[in-house]
C-alpha positions as CSV (number, residue, x, y, z in Angstrom):
1,M,-31.5,33.4,-103.6
2,K,-31.1,36.4,-101.8
3,K,-33.3,35.5,-99.4
4,A,-31.4,32.5,-98.4
5,I,-28.2,34.3,-98.4
6,I,-29.6,37.1,-95.7
7,A,-31.0,34.2,-93.7
8,I,-27.5,32.4,-93.5
9,A,-25.7,35.9,-92.5
10,V,-28.4,36.5,-90.0
11,L,-27.8,33.1,-88.6
12,L,-23.9,33.7,-88.7
13,I,-24.3,36.7,-86.8
14,A,-26.7,35.3,-84.4
15,G,-23.9,32.6,-84.0
16,G,-21.1,34.7,-83.5
17,I,-23.0,37.1,-80.7
18,S,-23.7,33.4,-78.9
19,I,-20.2,32.3,-79.5
20,G,-18.8,35.7,-78.3
21,A,-21.2,35.5,-75.2
22,F,-20.5,32.1,-74.0
23,L,-16.8,33.2,-74.2
24,Y,-17.1,36.2,-72.3
25,V,-19.2,34.4,-69.6
26,K,-16.6,31.6,-69.7
27,S,-13.6,34.2,-69.3
28,D,-15.5,35.9,-66.3
29,S,-15.7,32.3,-64.6
30,D,-12.2,31.2,-65.2
31,K,-11.3,34.9,-63.7
32,K,-13.2,34.5,-60.7
33,A,-12.4,30.9,-60.2
34,A,-8.7,31.9,-60.1
35,V,-9.2,34.6,-58.0
36,E,-10.8,32.1,-55.7
37,Q,-8.2,29.9,-55.9
38,S,-5.4,32.6,-55.3
39,E,-7.5,33.6,-52.3
40,S,-7.8,30.1,-51.2
41,A,-4.2,29.3,-51.4
42,D,-3.2,32.9,-49.4
43,K,-5.6,31.4,-46.7
44,E,-3.3,28.1,-46.5
45,L,-1.1,29.9,-43.7
46,L,1.4,26.8,-42.7
47,S,1.7,23.2,-43.8
48,F,4.4,20.9,-42.9
49,D,4.8,17.4,-41.2
50,S,4.3,17.8,-37.9
51,K,6.3,14.4,-37.0
52,S,9.3,16.4,-38.3
53,I,9.4,19.0,-35.8
54,N,12.1,18.5,-32.8
55,K,11.9,21.8,-31.2
56,V,9.3,24.5,-30.5
57,A,10.0,28.3,-28.8
58,I,7.6,30.4,-27.4
59,T,7.2,34.0,-26.2
60,C,4.0,34.4,-24.2
61,P,3.0,37.2,-21.4
62,D,4.5,34.3,-19.0
63,G,7.7,34.4,-20.7
64,N,10.3,32.7,-23.0
65,Y,10.3,28.6,-23.0
66,T,11.8,26.1,-25.4
67,V,11.2,22.8,-25.7
68,E,13.3,20.0,-27.6
69,L,12.6,16.5,-28.3
70,N,14.9,14.0,-26.5
71,G,14.1,10.6,-28.2
72,E,10.2,10.7,-27.6
73,T,10.0,13.3,-24.7
74,W,9.7,16.8,-25.2
75,I,12.0,18.5,-22.5
76,L,12.4,22.0,-21.4
77,T,15.6,23.3,-22.5
78,E,15.3,27.6,-22.1
79,Y,13.1,28.8,-19.8
80,T,11.7,32.0,-17.6
81,G,11.5,31.0,-13.7
82,T,12.0,28.1,-12.2
83,P,12.4,24.5,-14.7
84,F,9.4,22.3,-15.1
85,D,8.6,18.9,-16.5
86,V,6.8,19.4,-19.8
87,N,3.0,18.6,-20.6
88,Q,3.8,16.4,-23.7
89,T,0.2,16.6,-24.9
90,T,0.3,20.7,-25.3
91,V,3.4,20.6,-27.2
92,Q,2.2,17.8,-29.6
93,S,-1.3,19.7,-30.1
94,I,0.9,22.6,-30.8
95,C,2.8,21.0,-33.6
96,T,-0.3,19.3,-35.2
97,F,-2.5,22.2,-35.3
98,M,0.1,24.4,-37.0
99,S,1.1,21.8,-39.5
100,N,-2.2,22.4,-41.3
101,L,-3.1,26.0,-40.4
102,T,-5.9,27.8,-43.0
103,A,-7.4,31.1,-42.1
104,I,-11.0,32.0,-42.2
105,E,-10.4,35.7,-43.2
106,N,-8.1,37.9,-44.8
107,Y,-8.0,41.5,-43.0
108,G,-5.2,42.8,-45.4
109,E,-1.9,44.1,-45.3
110,I,-0.1,44.2,-42.1
111,D,1.0,47.9,-40.7
112,D,1.4,49.0,-37.1
113,S,-2.2,50.5,-37.3
114,K,-3.6,46.7,-37.6
115,K,-0.9,45.4,-35.4
116,E,-2.3,47.5,-32.3
117,T,-6.2,47.0,-33.2
118,Y,-5.5,43.3,-33.7
119,G,-3.3,43.0,-30.4
120,L,-0.4,41.9,-32.7
121,N,1.9,44.7,-31.5
122,N,2.9,42.4,-28.6
123,P,1.9,38.9,-29.9
124,Y,1.9,35.6,-28.7
125,V,4.9,33.9,-31.0
126,V,5.6,30.2,-31.4
127,T,8.2,28.7,-33.7
128,A,8.2,25.3,-34.9
129,Y,11.5,23.9,-35.9
130,S,12.8,20.4,-38.0
131,N,16.2,20.0,-39.1
132,S,16.0,21.9,-42.2
133,D,13.3,24.2,-41.6
134,S,11.4,26.5,-39.2
135,Y,7.8,27.9,-39.1
136,T,6.9,31.1,-37.2
137,L,3.4,32.2,-36.1
138,Y,2.2,35.7,-34.6
139,L,-1.1,35.4,-32.8
140,G,-2.9,38.5,-30.9
141,D,-6.5,38.9,-29.7
142,K,-9.4,36.9,-29.8
143,S,-12.4,38.3,-32.3
144,P,-15.1,40.0,-30.5
145,T,-17.6,37.0,-31.8
146,G,-15.0,34.7,-30.0
147,N,-15.0,32.9,-33.5
148,Y,-11.4,33.4,-34.7
149,Y,-7.9,34.9,-33.5
150,Y,-6.0,37.4,-35.3
151,G,-2.4,36.3,-36.4
152,Y,-0.3,35.8,-39.5
153,P,2.3,33.2,-40.2
154,E,6.3,35.2,-40.7
155,N,5.9,34.2,-44.6
156,K,2.8,36.2,-44.8
157,N,2.4,39.8,-45.5
158,N,-1.7,40.0,-44.3
159,I,-3.5,39.2,-40.9
160,Y,-5.9,36.6,-40.7
161,G,-8.8,35.5,-39.0
162,I,-7.7,32.1,-37.4
163,A,-10.3,29.3,-36.1
164,A,-10.6,29.8,-32.6
165,S,-10.3,25.8,-31.9
166,D,-6.9,26.2,-33.9
167,G,-5.8,29.3,-31.7
168,L,-6.9,27.8,-28.4
169,S,-5.0,24.6,-29.5
170,I,-1.7,26.5,-30.4
171,I,-2.0,29.2,-27.7
172,T,-0.5,28.1,-24.2
173,S,1.0,29.5,-21.1
174,R,3.5,28.5,-18.6
175,L,0.9,26.7,-16.5
176,G,-0.2,25.0,-19.6
177,L,3.1,23.8,-20.8
178,K,3.6,22.4,-17.3
179,D,2.9,18.7,-16.8
180,N,-0.3,17.9,-15.0
181,K,0.7,14.5,-14.0
182,I,1.9,13.8,-10.5
183,I,4.9,12.7,-11.8
184,P,6.7,12.5,-15.2
185,Y,8.0,9.0,-14.9
186,K,7.0,5.9,-16.8
187,T,6.5,2.8,-14.7
188,E,10.0,1.2,-15.6
189,E,11.7,3.8,-14.3
190,I,10.4,4.1,-10.8
191,V,13.1,2.4,-8.7
192,G,12.3,4.0,-4.9
193,M,9.7,5.0,-2.8
194,E,9.4,7.0,0.7
195,L,6.7,8.1,2.9
196,V,7.4,10.6,5.7
197,R,4.5,11.4,8.2
198,D,4.6,13.0,11.5
199,G,8.7,13.9,10.6
200,E,9.1,10.0,10.7
201,I,9.4,7.6,7.7
202,V,6.7,5.4,7.7
203,Y,7.8,3.2,4.4
204,T,11.0,2.8,2.2
205,F,10.6,0.7,-1.3
206,T,13.6,0.1,-3.4
207,Y,13.3,-2.1,-6.4
208,D,15.2,-5.0,-6.5
209,S,15.8,-5.6,-10.4
210,E,18.0,-8.9,-10.3
211,N,14.8,-10.4,-8.4
212,N,12.4,-8.1,-10.3
213,R,10.3,-7.3,-6.7
214,W,10.0,-4.5,-4.4
215,K,11.8,-4.5,-1.3
216,L,11.4,-2.5,2.2
217,P,14.4,-2.3,4.6
218,E,16.5,-5.3,6.0
219,K,14.4,-5.5,9.1
220,Y,11.6,-6.7,6.9
221,D,13.5,-9.1,5.2
222,M,11.8,-11.9,7.0
223,L,8.2,-11.2,5.6
224,T,7.0,-11.6,2.2
225,I,6.1,-8.3,0.2
226,D,2.5,-8.4,-1.6
227,Q,4.0,-7.1,-4.8
228,T,0.8,-6.7,-6.3
229,K,-0.1,-4.1,-3.6
230,V,3.2,-2.1,-4.3
231,N,2.6,-2.1,-8.0
232,E,-0.8,-0.6,-7.3
233,I,0.7,2.5,-6.0
234,I,3.1,2.7,-9.1
235,T,0.0,2.6,-11.7
236,I,-1.8,5.2,-9.8
237,L,1.2,7.4,-9.8
238,T,2.1,6.7,-13.4
239,R,-1.4,7.7,-14.5
240,L,-2.8,10.2,-12.1
241,T,-3.4,13.7,-13.4
242,A,-4.1,16.8,-11.4
243,E,-7.6,18.1,-11.2
244,V,-6.4,21.7,-10.9
245,M,-3.0,23.5,-11.4
246,L,-3.0,26.6,-9.4
247,P,-1.3,29.6,-10.9
248,E,2.2,30.3,-9.3
249,D,3.1,32.2,-6.2
250,E,5.9,32.5,-4.0
251,N,3.7,32.3,-1.1
252,D,2.0,29.0,-1.9
253,F,4.4,27.0,0.5
254,T,2.8,28.6,3.7
255,T,-0.7,29.6,1.9
256,Y,-1.6,26.1,1.4
257,G,-0.3,24.8,4.7
258,F,2.9,22.9,3.1
259,D,5.0,23.9,6.0
260,K,3.0,21.5,8.3
261,P,2.5,18.8,5.4
262,I,0.2,15.6,6.6
263,A,2.6,13.6,4.6
264,E,5.8,13.8,2.3
265,F,6.2,11.3,-0.4
266,T,9.5,10.8,-2.9
267,I,9.6,9.0,-5.9
268,K,13.3,7.9,-7.3
269,S,13.9,7.3,-10.8
270,S,16.3,5.1,-12.5
271,D,18.3,8.1,-14.0
272,G,19.1,9.3,-10.8
273,S,16.4,12.3,-10.4
274,Q,13.6,12.4,-7.9
275,K,10.3,13.8,-7.1
276,T,9.3,15.2,-3.8
277,L,5.5,15.5,-3.2
278,L,3.8,17.8,-0.3
279,F,0.4,16.8,0.8
280,S,-1.9,19.4,2.4
281,K,-5.5,19.3,3.7
282,Y,-6.3,22.5,2.9
283,G,-9.7,24.5,2.5
284,Q,-13.5,23.6,2.8
285,N,-13.3,20.6,0.2
286,A,-10.3,19.3,1.9
287,V,-12.6,16.0,2.1
288,T,-12.8,16.0,-1.4
289,Y,-9.6,17.1,-2.6
290,T,-6.1,17.3,-1.3
291,H,-3.4,20.0,-2.2
292,V,-0.2,18.8,-3.7
293,Y,3.1,20.6,-3.9
294,N,5.7,19.4,-6.4
295,K,9.0,20.7,-4.4
296,E,11.2,20.2,-7.4
297,A,8.5,22.6,-9.8
298,K,7.1,24.7,-6.8
299,Q,4.0,24.2,-8.3
300,V,0.7,23.6,-6.2
301,E,-2.1,21.1,-7.8
302,T,-5.3,19.4,-6.3
303,F,-5.7,16.1,-6.7
304,Y,-8.9,13.5,-5.5
305,A,-8.2,12.6,-1.9
306,G,-9.2,9.3,-2.6
307,D,-6.4,8.6,-5.4
308,L,-3.9,9.5,-3.1
309,D,-4.8,6.7,-0.1
310,F,-1.0,5.6,-0.5
311,I,-0.1,8.4,2.0
312,E,-2.1,6.9,4.6
313,K,-0.6,3.5,4.1
314,N,1.6,1.6,6.6
315,P,4.3,-1.5,6.0
316,A,1.7,-3.7,7.5
317,D,-0.3,-2.9,4.4
318,F,1.8,-4.6,2.0
319,I,2.7,-7.4,3.8
320,M,1.1,-11.0,3.1
321,K,-1.0,-11.8,5.7
322,T,-0.1,-15.2,5.8
323,F,3.1,-16.7,6.8
324,E,4.0,-19.9,4.8
325,C,6.1,-22.7,6.5
326,S,5.3,-25.2,4.4
327,S,3.5,-27.0,1.8
328,M,1.7,-30.6,1.7
329,Y,3.0,-31.6,-1.4
330,S,6.7,-30.5,-0.7
331,V,7.1,-32.0,2.6
332,R,8.4,-35.3,3.5
333,E,8.3,-35.5,7.4
334,F,6.8,-33.0,9.9
335,E,6.4,-33.1,13.5
336,V,4.1,-31.2,15.6
337,I,5.1,-30.5,19.5
338,S,3.1,-29.2,22.1
339,E,1.4,-29.3,25.4
340,D,-1.5,-31.2,23.9
341,V,-0.6,-33.0,20.8
342,N,2.9,-34.4,20.1
343,V,3.2,-36.3,16.7
344,K,5.6,-37.2,14.0
345,F,4.4,-37.7,10.3
346,T,5.7,-39.2,7.1
347,V,4.1,-38.0,4.2
348,N,4.1,-38.4,0.4
349,A,1.3,-36.4,-1.0
350,S,1.9,-37.6,-4.5
351,E,1.0,-41.0,-3.8
352,G,-1.6,-40.2,-1.6
353,W,-0.6,-41.1,1.5
354,A,0.5,-40.0,5.4
355,E,2.1,-42.4,8.1
356,F,2.3,-41.6,12.1
357,D,2.8,-44.0,15.1
358,G,2.2,-46.8,12.7
359,N,-1.0,-45.6,11.1
360,R,-1.2,-45.0,7.8
361,L,-3.7,-42.3,6.3
362,D,-5.4,-43.1,2.4
363,L,-5.1,-39.2,1.1
364,T,-6.9,-40.4,-2.3
365,N,-9.7,-40.4,0.2
366,A,-11.3,-36.8,-0.3
367,S,-12.8,-37.0,3.3
368,I,-9.3,-38.0,4.7
369,E,-7.3,-35.5,2.4
370,G,-9.6,-32.7,3.9
371,Y,-9.4,-33.4,7.3
372,F,-5.4,-33.8,6.9
373,K,-5.0,-30.6,5.1
374,N,-6.9,-28.6,7.5
375,F,-4.8,-30.0,10.3
376,F,-1.5,-29.3,8.5
377,N,-2.1,-25.8,7.0
378,L,-3.2,-24.7,10.6
379,F,0.5,-24.3,11.5
380,A,2.1,-24.5,7.8
381,Y,0.0,-21.2,6.8
382,V,0.0,-19.2,9.7
383,N,-2.1,-15.9,10.0
384,I,-0.6,-12.8,10.7
385,D,-2.0,-10.8,13.2
386,G,0.5,-8.1,13.8
387,I,3.6,-6.7,12.8
388,D,6.2,-5.3,15.0
389,V,9.9,-5.1,13.2
390,D,11.2,-2.8,16.2
391,I,11.6,-5.0,18.6
392,S,13.7,-8.2,19.7
393,P,11.7,-10.5,21.6
394,E,13.5,-13.3,23.8
395,F,13.4,-16.9,22.7
396,T,11.7,-18.4,25.9
397,E,10.0,-21.8,25.8
398,P,7.8,-22.2,23.2
399,L,4.0,-22.8,23.1
400,F,4.0,-24.7,19.9
401,T,6.5,-25.9,17.8
402,A,6.4,-27.3,14.1
403,K,9.3,-29.1,12.3
404,F,9.5,-29.7,8.7
405,K,11.8,-31.5,6.1
406,D,10.8,-31.3,2.4
407,L,11.8,-33.3,-0.4
408,N,15.3,-32.4,-0.4
409,D,15.9,-33.2,3.2
410,K,16.2,-29.5,4.0
411,E,14.9,-28.8,7.3
412,S,12.9,-25.9,8.7
413,Q,11.1,-25.1,11.7
414,I,8.4,-22.7,13.3
415,D,8.0,-21.9,16.9
416,F,5.2,-19.7,18.6
417,V,6.5,-18.0,21.7
418,E,4.1,-16.1,24.2
419,S,3.9,-12.3,24.3
420,E,2.2,-10.0,26.6
421,E,0.2,-8.9,23.9
422,N,-3.7,-10.1,23.8
423,E,-3.1,-13.6,23.5
424,L,-1.0,-12.9,20.6
425,C,2.6,-15.0,20.1
426,Y,6.0,-14.1,18.5
427,I,6.6,-16.3,15.2
428,F,10.3,-17.4,15.1
429,M,11.6,-19.1,12.3
430,N,14.6,-21.4,12.6
431,G,14.9,-19.5,15.7
432,E,15.0,-16.0,14.6
433,Y,12.4,-13.4,15.3
434,T,10.1,-12.7,12.2
435,G,8.4,-9.5,13.0
436,T,5.3,-11.0,13.2
437,L,2.6,-12.3,15.8
438,T,-0.1,-14.4,15.2
439,N,-3.4,-15.2,17.5
440,G,-2.4,-18.2,19.8
441,E,-5.9,-19.5,19.5
442,F,-4.9,-22.0,17.2
443,I,-2.6,-23.9,19.7
444,T,-5.4,-24.8,22.1
445,G,-9.6,-24.7,22.1
446,S,-12.2,-25.9,19.5
447,D,-10.5,-24.9,16.5
448,S,-6.8,-25.7,17.9
449,V,-4.6,-28.2,16.2
450,S,-5.1,-30.7,18.7
451,A,-8.9,-30.7,17.8
452,A,-8.2,-30.8,14.1
453,F,-5.7,-33.6,14.6
454,D,-8.3,-35.6,16.8
455,L,-10.9,-34.8,13.7
456,L,-8.6,-36.2,11.5
457,C,-8.1,-39.7,14.0
458,K,-11.7,-40.4,14.3
459,Q,-12.3,-39.7,10.7
460,A,-9.4,-42.3,9.4
461,G,-10.9,-44.6,12.1
462,I,-7.5,-44.4,14.3
463,E,-7.4,-44.9,18.2
464,K,-5.4,-42.5,19.7
């Protein structure tokens, strides 16, 4: 019996030791977990909703800058030096990376000695503001290994190592805050453009919001603007970003040749503001890169020259190369008057016939329709081979005249008057000079209106 009692006692003692050991180990593990949890919580430096931020203030070696959210756009409200348009991506990056910031290392309590050691005696300071709170972060030197930046938030008493990727996304400069787009406007905000070369205005475009189209000055009103080509420039301007933004220097204007620019381009916005850009071919890479000076921001940037070909264009590059007088499907009558052919047609294209001099053409016949269309289009759609809106040629005896009456009985007339320029003819519409010239070869010769008329008659079996 005593042996049994002794055995039980031994088991109880052993069990007590095991339980005690277990409880000790568990307690030690809990303490370590608590310490790790505390350290982890301590390394959580900032946490907020980045979308709640509407103001960011920055103190950096370049000066003090404050940007505020105006609608969906960050604008500069306080600054050192010349004002500038704000790089939206830079500010958004600051807000995003600050909003969930965690440290890598803890370097202990802040004191003056550590501030000097870690470059925090004159730190980069950024404060993000919401409507109810503010969050300030101080950043100093980069670590010798380049893995992190030293810094701390305002609500902490220790200095921390912050991942270099986070630091690089939060730290910026005056140059980094500047918008690197060639202009800050959106497509719908641009209402005017003007190009100047050699001190002379080359072209001026104004947006006609009532008719939703771009217009050249009044003297071009007789011409049709190719809206696609104008909009191509708008697309380039709203998307183009600088390859390089150069540090500011008060001598930039003359250093890069902007006192004698190759071009000056002004873009006007619907809010009444405008941006003026000067272009210079500077340096050994001038063929590849063009230097651009933003006059308002006093900022020099470089862009690929191929993206800036709009500064080499002329009004003629935006004009439709065909002058449309009439359409076969909208004309009721037309008459051709020239030395070689004089004929008057009645047309009903929808019913598939045309008549002249008592002869009827069956336009449902594909071959006859083709010859008729070729004949008609020679004077109804005129190729523009020259543009000169600054002259006022005299309306003399025309070499060729075409008269049209449309389905609504509206009458129009086009005349081609001989010029002194290499077989070109001035184009007059309803007795008014259009500002355009065309090659007169279609009036005489093997590809002339007369020749096309002869082929039409032959195909239709009509004796002239």
